[in-house]
N, C-alpha and C positions, 0 to 999 in steps of 0.2 A: 440459290436453288433454281431460280428461273432460267439460269444459263444451261442447266443440264438438258441434254437431248431428251425428247419425249420417249424415245426407245429405251433409254436407260431408266427413266422414271417408271415406265411400264414394267421393266424387268424386275426392278426393286420391289415395286408394289405387289405384283402378282405372287411373289414368294413370301410375303408377310402373312402371319396368321391373321385370321379374321378379327380377333380381338385387338390386334395392334393397328389395324387400318385406321381406326378413329384417331390415333395419335398423329397421323400424318395429314389429316384433313386441312390443317391450318399452316402447313409448311409452305405451300405455294399453290397457285391455281392448277398447275400441272399435276401435283400430287393429289389435290382434292378430286380432280376429275378421275384420275386413275384409281384412287381409293374407293370412290363411289362405284366405279365399274366392277372392281374385283370383290367388293363386299357382297354382291348379289342382292343387296337390299332393294334394288330398283328393277329387277328382272321380271317381276310378276306382280300383277295388280288385279283385283276384282272390282269392277266399276259398276256403279248404279247411280240412280238419280241423287241419292243422299250424299255421296262422297265425290261428286263431279268437281266441286271446287278444290278439294284436296288433290285430286288428280291433276287439275290444271296447274296448281302451285308446284307440284313435284316435277312435272314433265314438260313444262313450257320452256324448254331450253335444251342444254346438252344431254340431260338425263333421258330424253326420248331415244337416244342411241342405245341406251342400256336396257330398255324395255324389250323383253322377248316374248312374253305371254300375257295376254289380257283376257280375263274371264268376264262374261256378261251374263248375269243371272236375273232375268226379268221376274217380277212377282205381281200378284194381284192383291187387292185389299183383303184382309181376313174376314171370315164370316163370323159375326158376333151374334150372341143370343139376342133375339128380337125383343123390343120393348114397346108395348107390354107383352107379357106372356099370355097364352101359351104359344110356343113355337110351332106347334102342329099346324097352325093356321097358315104358316109360311109355305110357299111353293118349293118343292124339291127340284123340279125340272127348271132349267134355265129358260126364261122367256126371251123374246126378241130384244127387249131393253137390256137384259143382263148380257146377252151375247154381244150386242153393240158396245156396251160399256167395257167389256174385256178387250175387244179389238181396239177401242180408243185408248185404253190404258197401255196396251202393248205398243201401239203406234207411237204414243208419247215417249215411252222409254227408249225405243229405237231411235227416234229423232234426237233425244237427249244424248244418246251414245255417240251418234255420228257427228252431231254439232260439237260435242266436247272434243272428240278426236281431231276434227278439222281445225278447231281453235288452237289446240296444242301444236299442230303442224305449223299454223300461221305464226304462232308466237316463237317457235323454234327457228324459223327461217328469218333472214338469210344467213344468220351467224352460224347455224348448225345444219348439218345434213338431215334429211328426213329419216325417220326410223325404219326399222325392219322387224316387225313383230307379227305374231299370230293371234287371232281371236278365236276363243271357244265360246259359242253361244249355247247355254244350257236350257233345260226345260223350264218353262214358267212354273211358278209355285205359289202357294198361298197357305195360310193357317186357317184351320177350321176348329171351332170349339167343339169338344167331344160331346157336349150335351145336345148339340143340334146336328150331330153327324148323321148323314144319309149317304148311302153309296152312290146315289145319283149325282152327288156333288163331287165325287172322285172320278167316276167312269163317265167321261164326257166325250161325245163323238164330234161335236162341233169343232172345226179347226180355227186356230187363232190366226187372224189375217192382219196384214199391214195395209191400213186404209189409205195412207198417203205415202207414195214412193218418191216424193221430191226430197231426196236426201242430199246433203253436201258430199262431194267426193272426198275420200280418205286415201292418200297416196302411200302411207307408210305400211299398210297391212299387206303382208306377203302370203298369209295363210289364213283360211277360214274353215272352221270345223263346227258343224251344228250337231249337237247331241240331243236327240229327242226320241230316245228309245225306251222301251219298257223293260223292267227287270225280268230275268229268266224265270224267277219263281213266282211271278205275278203278284207278289206281296206288296202292298202299298202302306203297310203299317210301320211307321218309324217313330216309335214312342220314346226312344232312348237317345235321341240326337241333341239333347240339350235345349229343346224348345220350351217356352213357358208352360207352366203346369196347366193341365186341362186343355192343351192344344195339341194337334197333330199337324204335321206339314204334308200337304199333298205333293207327291212327286210324280214321275212319269206314269208307269203302269197303265197306260191307256187313258191318262187324265187330260192334261192340257196339251193338245196335239197341234203343232205348227202346220199351217198350210204349206204345201210343198212350193208354192209360188214365192213364199218369203225368201227362200234360199236364192232364187234367181234375182229377186229385187235387190238383195244385198250385194250379190256378186257384181251387178251392173254398176255399183258405186265404189268399187275397189279397182281402179285402173291398173294397179301394179300387182294384182293377185297372181301368185304362182301355183298355189296348191288349194284344192277344194276338197273337203271331206264331210260326210254326213253319216249318221247312224239313226235310223228311224224305221217305222213301219211294222215292227213285230206285233204291235197292239192290234193290227188289223185282223189277226187270226185268233184272238183270244175271247172266249173259248167257244166250244161247239157243243155244249151240253143241251139236253132237253129231257123232259120227264119221260118215264117209261111208257106213258100213255100218249106221248107226243105233245103234251102240254108244256107251257113255258115253265122254266125253273129259274131260280134267282141267279145262278151262275151265268147262264146265257143272257138273261134279262139285263143284268147290270154290266157285265164285262164285254159282251160282244160289241164290235164296232158297227155302227149303222152304215149301210151301203151307200146312201146318198152322199154324205160328207166324204166318204172314202173315194168315190168316183170323182166328185168335184175337185178334190185335192190334186188328182192326177191331171185333170183338164186345166186347172189353174196353173199348174207347173208349165204346161205346154203354152198356155196363153202368155205367161210371163216371159218365156224364152223368145217367142215371136215379137212381143212388145219391146223387149230390150235387146234384140239381136245385134243392133249396131253399137250398143254400149257394152257388150260383153268383152272382158279384158283379153287382149291378144297375148298378154304375158302368161296366161294360164297354161301350165305345162303338165301338171300332174293332178290326178283326182282319184279319190277312193269313195265311191258313192254306194252306200249300203242302205237299200230301201226295204230290207227284210230282217232287221236287227231287233232282237237276237234271232238267228236263223232257226234255232230249235223250235221256237214258237210257230214260225211260219211253215215248218215241215211236219210237226206232230199234229196233224189235223185229220179229220174224218173224210176219207176220199170218195165216199159215195154220197156225200151231201151236196146238193146243188150250190153253185157259186154264182155271184152276181156278174152281169156283163158290165165291166168297167169302161168299155169302149164307146158304147152308144151314147148319144145319137150319132156320133161320128162313124164313118165307114171304116176307118183304120185307127189304130191306137195312137192318139196324139201324144201321149206320154213317151212312148218308145221313139217316135219320130223326133220329138224335141230333144231327147237325150243326145241324138246324133249331132244336132246343131250345136248344143252347148259344149260338147266335148271334141268338136272336129279339129281343133288346133293343138290338142294335147300330144305329149310324148309318152305318157304313161297313163293308162286308164284301168281301174279296177271297179267293175260294176256288178253289183248283186241286186237283182230286181225281178219283178214280174214283167216280162217284156214279150214282144212277138217280133216277127220279121220286119216290121216297120222300122226297127232300129237300124236296119241296113239298107232299106229301100231309098232310092234317090229320085226326086222329082226331076232333077236336071242332071243327066249323066255326064255332062261336061265338067261338073264340079268334082274335084278329087275328094275321096273319102279318107279322112284322117291322114293327110299327107306326111305328118311328122311323127306318127305313132311308132314307138319302138317296142312297147310292151302292152299287151292287151289281155285282160281277163274278164270274161263274161260268165257270171253265174246266173243261170235262168231258173226261176222257180218252176217246178213241174207243172203248175197250172198256167193257163194262158190268161191275158187280160180280158178276153171275151167270155170267160167262165168255163171254157172247155179245158182239156188236159193234153199235155204232150205225150203222156204215157197211159197205157191201159193195163188191165189184168193179164195173167198168163194166157188166157184163152180169148182175149179181146174184150173182156168185160169192162164196162164203163166207157166204151167208145162213143156211145150215144149222148153223153153228157154235154149239155149246152147251158150257157149262162142265162139266168132269168133277167128280165128288164127291171131297171130301177125306176120307181114311180114316186109320187108324192108321199106314199106310205113308207118309203125307204129312209125317211128322215126322222130324228127324234121329235116327239111331241113337245110343244112349247108350254104345256101346262100339265099338272099332275093328273094322272088317270087312275081309274079304279085298279087296274092291273098293277100300277106302281105301288099303290098302298098294300095290295096283297103280297107283293114281292118283299116289301120292306118288313112285313110281319114275319115272313119266313127267315129273313136275315137275322132278326133278333133271336130266332130259335137255333142259330148256328148252321144254316144251310148254305152259306156262301163259302165256296172252296177256293184255295189258292193254287190248285192245279191248272196248268195252262190249257189243256184241251180235253182232259178226261179220257174216257174209253176211246181208243182209236180203232180205225179200220183202214189200214194202209196196205194197198195191194197193187199199186200202179208201178210196174217195173219193166214193162215191155213197150218199146217206142211205138207210137202211133205215126206211121209214115206220112199220112196226109197232113198232119199238123206239125210234126217235128221237122220234116225235110225242108220246108221253106225257110225256117230259122237257120238250119245248118248251111243251106245253100247261100243264104244272104251273108252269113258270117264268113264263109270261105271265099266268096266272091269279093267281099270288101277287103279281107286280109290279103288277097292276091294283089290288090292295088296299092298296098301300103309299102312304099319303096324303102322305108327305114325299119321295117318290122324285124325284130330279133326273136321275140317269144310271144306266143299267143295260146290261149286256151278257152274253150267253151265247155262248161260243165254244169251238172246239177247233182243233187243228192236224192237218192231213192231209198224209201223205207219199205221193209216187208214186215208188217205187223197186223195181219188180218185177224178178225175175230175167228176163233176156231170153227164155230158152227157155220159162219159165213163161208170160209174157205171150203169146208166140207160140202156145203150145198152147191158150190160152183164146180165141184169135181176136180179141184186142183191136186196135183201130184203130192205124194207124201213128203217129197223132198222139200216142199215149201211149208209143211205143216209141223205141228207138234211142239212140245216144250223145247226151248233152247234154239228154235229155228228163226227167231226174230233177228233182223239185221238191218244195218244201214250201210249203203255203199254209194260211192261217188261214180257217176257216169260222165266220161269226159273224152274230149279229143284235143290233143296238145300238139302245137307246132313249135319247133326251135330251129334256128339257123345253124345249130351244131347238134350232133348226135350225142346228147347227154343222157339218153335213156329216159326213164320215168322220173320226173321231178329232179333231174340232174344227178341221179344215183344209179347208173346202170349196174354197178357191181352188186347192189343190194336187191334190185328188183328183177333183173333180166337174167335168164340162164345164159351160160357162156356162148351157146350157139347163136344167140340173138344179138350179141354185142358186136359193135362195129369198131374195127381197128382205126378207122379214120374219123375223128370227131368233128371234122370240118364239114361233113356232108349234112345237108338238111335232114330233118327228122320229123316224122309224124308218129305219135303214140295214140293208138285207139284203145281206150279203156271202156269198152262198150258191151261187155259180156258176150253173149252169143250173137248179137245183132251185127249185121254187115251192111255197109252202104251199097247202093246200086252203083254201077260203073260210072255214070255221069257225076254223081255226087262225090265219089272217091276222086275222080279226076279234078274236080274243083278244089278239093283240099290239097291234092298233089301240086296244084299250080301255085300254092303259096310259096313265095320266095324264089320261084323258078326263074323269073326275069333277071334277078340280081345274082343268084348263086348257081344257075345252070340246072341241068336236068337230073343230076345225081341226087338220089333221095333214098333214105332207109325208113322202113315202117316197122313199128312194133305193135303187136296185138296182145291184149291182156283180157282176162275174164272179169276185170273189175278190181277195185282196191278199196280197202276200208277207209272210212273217213279219218281215222287216226293218222293215216299216212299223209293227210293234207298238210301237216306241219312242215313237211319237206318243201312245200311250195314257198315258204317264207323267204329263203335266201335265193331261190331259183327265179321267182317271178319279179320281185321288186328290187330295184337298186337301193343301196343304203344312203339315205339322206339325213342321217341323224345329226351330222355336222351343219346342216343347213337350217338356220334359225327361222327360215320362212316356211318350214314344212313340218307337219306332224306325221311321223311314219305310222301308217295304219297297222293295227294289230290283226294278224291273220289267224290267231288261235281260236 
């Protein structure tokens, strides 16, 4: 049997039923290797500190080639009933020692992960090639005994940080995805998942939030990384309740993210990019970075409520500027985030911007990092909004307060809601030229320098859902008011090196007189309602692709499109890499 060519062994084995593969394991070494591969038994593994030895035993050899997906689920020690009782004497708020202990626990588990993966690679070489698999890092979790449950232990604003970034390099990882998002229904109660009686497991829902710098710390230790993905940030917008008299209520008290940790996470991301700039993998080609997931939470907010200034004390947004550095070598970029024009501003104009980029999508949140907005009301209402400063009072207290006790009593009476943001007042649908134009000009100027660009879009989602009495007091037209007039629409400018119409479907969206018989001509689609760019800004967009494809250009103008049509972007925007085991294709639904 050992004389059979490996190609023939592979053909025989892959056509065997799964139950029969075990019968050929002892036929020969060639058959054993092939049977293990096609059985699928070694394609996926969930790794933690407890089963690291098992992972080493399974994959320290040829089986590393069969591994395709690795899950890492960090966890913290459970919260037990204190001894002696009563538990009421225990603190509900996390003090400095508890915060440090969680960071140390997370750091230890990450070091165990990377040490294990590095050891497997060393044990597999030189007899076997290095692997090619993806890692999904999930939310940290822990068990809490129901009898000592307090919402302060679930809704925590302090970010989980990596205290020691001296990790070994792992060469086999081709794809990294970090999932630290909150559920859309804001519910954190999962009592039917098979956990021990009298315990509930804390999931995301605004609970254990990873510091954004952790992502960059890990990327810098994966020299062959090809794809980077993340879903996080929706918990920053939940919720915006307050009492009718302006007093605190339990929904806002427990579920709102504190401004201080939120600002620091963005700045820590920028610091990590600068610190690891020379270690960032040049192999990175594709990224799907979603910092407002789930988007519905970040959009369904009260738009006349003041927002924090997440930029200060810096003079420009360090988060936006660092995103440009992290992604500069990519071929495909999908970015959903709260950003400003710093994303496209260059300190050194001699450095090319995204020289390899072929596909670019930027979804910008309607608010700006400095607390102002890109859009105003129909008559300019809300233009004066500016962000408030973040101070020492913008951080969670490190000990239980009287207000905490009052809010806990209300929770026991059933006053804690699972609604994301409660009553909304959303009216910002008109571009604020002074604030939006620099972002659009930066995008178009950068895109014009991308010599490989095929498709690009910059867009946002606008909601019209004002309180009726509020709209009436502003004198807004009846077309915006009344039952059934609430809507959500995407506002976008799209470029393509071919005239494929809107989202690649001209026959569906464009009237016949607007279709072009020559699909090879560059195309701009303006889905911007009644707004029109000034001549200079329009010229900047018209320059995209001009150097490579010539002056011919067709432009389409639309009044806007419903968010349901965004599904047409799935096949138009991103190439299909399902067959590439080093990449997780992002969901665009």
